[in-house]
N, C-alpha and C positions, 0 to 999 in steps of 0.2 A: 708184369713180366721185366719191366725195367727198375723196379723197386724204388721209383721216384714217388713220392707221395703228393701226386698232382691230380689225381683222378677226383672229379667233381662228384660229391656225394649224391646228388638228384639229378644232374644232367647227363641222361643216358647217351646222347648223341656224342657230347664232348668225351665221355669215357670210352666210347666204342671207336672214335677217331684216334684217341691216344693208344689204345690197345693195337689198334691196326698199324699205327705208325711204329710202334715198338716192335711188332712182329716182323715188319718189312726190314727194320734196321738189323734184327736178329737174323734174319734170312741173308741180308747182304753180307754180314759178318761170317755166317757159316760158309758162304760160297767162296769167299776169300780164303778161309781157313782150309777148305778143301783144295782150292787151287794151288796153295802153299804145299799143301801135303803131297799133291800129285807131282809137284815139280821139284821136290826135295832130292831125288835120287837121279836127276837128270845129269848126263854125262856128255861133255863137249865132245863132238866128233873129231876136232883137230888135236887138242891137248890132251883128251881122254882124262880130264879131272872132272869130279863130281862138282858142278857149277857151286852149289850151296855150301861147299866145304872150302871154298877159297877163304885166305886169310883175312882179307880186306872185305867187310860187308858191302862196300860200294861195288864190288865186282860179282855180286850174287845176281847177275842178270844173264838172260840168254836170248837167243832169237833163232828164228827159222828163215833161212833166205827164201825168196820167191822162186829161185830156179833150182832149189832141191828141197828136199824135205828132211834134211839132217839138221839135229840141234847142235848150235855152237854157241860158246860163250861169247859175250859182247866183246872181251878183249881180243878173241881170235877173229872174230868179224872185222874189226876195226883194223887189225893188223892186215888181214886180207885185202881190205879195201884200199888201204895205203900202197900195196904192193902191186895190185892189179891196174893195168892201164885199161880205162873203159873207153870204148869208141862212142858211144851215145852218152848224153848228158844224163846223169842220175839226178832225180829230184827226190829229196828226202821228205 
């Protein structure tokens, strides 16, 4: 699966362990790929821009606040946090 030539020719336990770890790594990679694909078309509820189409790749982050279920880009969340006066202490 990983195309590395590290499988032992006669040690079946070692080969099985290596194959299982390769399958596990492949499944994690696939989960990440699917998560990125699902997130690709997400639109910020404030600036109404597709988050992954931002010019700066470091701005390809979004979040969902605990007080609502709308998706917002991180830039808009930070701007909202700076503008809002909170009564209680916020723990990050």
